[in-house]
C-alpha positions in Angstrom: 22.4 13.5 -21.9 25.6 13.1 -23.4 26.5 10.1 -25.3 30.0 9.4 -26.8 30.1 7.6 -30.0 33.1 6.1 -31.9 32.7 5.5 -35.6 35.3 3.3 -37.4 34.7 0.7 -40.2 35.9 -2.1 -38.4 34.8 -4.1 -35.2 37.3 -6.1 -33.2 34.8 -8.0 -31.2 33.6 -11.4 -32.2 29.9 -10.6 -32.8 28.8 -14.2 -32.5 29.4 -13.7 -28.7 28.3 -10.1 -28.3 26.2 -8.6 -31.3 26.2 -5.4 -29.7 29.2 -3.6 -31.1 28.2 -4.6 -34.6 24.8 -3.3 -33.9 25.9 -0.1 -32.5 28.4 0.5 -35.4 25.4 0.2 -37.8 23.4 2.7 -35.8 26.3 5.2 -35.8 26.7 4.7 -39.5 23.2 5.8 -40.1 23.5 9.0 -38.0 27.1 9.9 -39.6 26.0 11.8 -42.6 23.6 14.0 -40.8 26.4 14.6 -38.0 28.8 15.5 -40.6 26.5 17.9 -42.6 25.2 19.6 -39.4 29.1 20.8 -38.8 29.5 22.0 -42.2 27.4 25.0 -42.1 30.6 26.9 -41.6 33.8 25.8 -43.8 36.0 23.4 -42.0 38.9 21.2 -42.9 39.0 17.5 -42.3 40.9 17.8 -38.8 38.8 20.5 -37.6 35.6 18.7 -38.4 37.0 15.7 -36.7 37.6 17.8 -33.7 34.3 19.4 -33.7 32.3 16.1 -33.9 34.5 14.5 -31.3 33.7 17.5 -28.8 30.2 16.8 -29.5 30.6 12.9 -28.7 30.9 11.6 -32.1 34.4 10.4 -32.9 35.3 9.5 -36.3 38.1 7.8 -37.9 40.1 9.7 -40.8 39.6 6.5 -42.9 35.8 7.0 -42.7 35.7 10.7 -42.7 37.6 11.6 -45.8 35.9 9.2 -48.2 32.5 10.4 -46.9 33.4 14.0 -47.5 34.6 13.0 -51.1 31.2 11.3 -51.6 29.1 14.0 -50.4 30.9 16.5 -52.6 30.6 14.1 -55.6 26.8 14.1 -54.7 26.5 17.7 -55.3 26.0 18.7 -51.6 29.5 20.0 -50.4 31.5 22.6 -51.9 35.3 22.7 -51.2 38.3 24.9 -51.7 42.0 24.9 -51.0 43.4 27.3 -48.6 46.8 28.4 -47.6 46.9 29.9 -44.3 49.2 29.0 -41.5 50.8 25.7 -41.9 50.0 23.3 -44.9 47.5 24.0 -47.6 44.1 22.6 -46.2 40.9 21.6 -48.2 38.0 23.3 -46.7 34.3 21.9 -47.1 31.0 23.6 -46.5 27.4 23.0 -47.4 26.2 24.5 -50.8 22.5 25.2 -51.3 21.6 21.7 -52.3 23.5 20.6 -48.9 21.6 23.1 -46.8 18.4 21.7 -48.3 19.6 18.1 -47.6 20.4 19.1 -44.0 17.0 20.4 -43.5 15.2 17.3 -45.1 17.4 15.0 -43.1 16.8 16.9 -39.8 13.1 16.5 -40.2 13.4 12.9 -41.0 15.8 12.4 -38.0 13.6 14.2 -35.6 10.4 12.2 -36.8 12.3 8.9 -36.5 13.7 9.8 -33.0 10.3 10.5 -31.7 9.0 7.2 -33.2 11.7 5.5 -31.5 11.2 7.2 -28.3 7.5 5.8 -28.2 8.6 2.4 -29.2 11.2 2.4 -26.5 9.0 3.9 -23.9 6.7 0.7 -24.5 3.7 3.0 -24.2 1.7 0.4 -26.2 0.5 2.9 -29.0 
């Protein structure tokens, strides 16, 4: 199943009338770190990362992505370097060893949570 998700920091819908957009945003934010880490096994710059995520159904705004990348780098799970290739200089991000370990841990947690949620949503009564 392909699900297109759009992540942004703002909600334009009055949530008193319809709380769904705000709640969907909260769900997406919870998955965003794992989504970003999953795409940084190979070095990417911001725009290429946004494209990779969007192609897989997880759109993200620049204003959300770049602060997240800086925060993850500050937490010691990403390495970055400036590269001058074709066009302007670009900052490339990739997982370091701590990032690889974090990705593995979060993947286990995500899979356990997804299995639990699947059981709850199926209403199997367990």
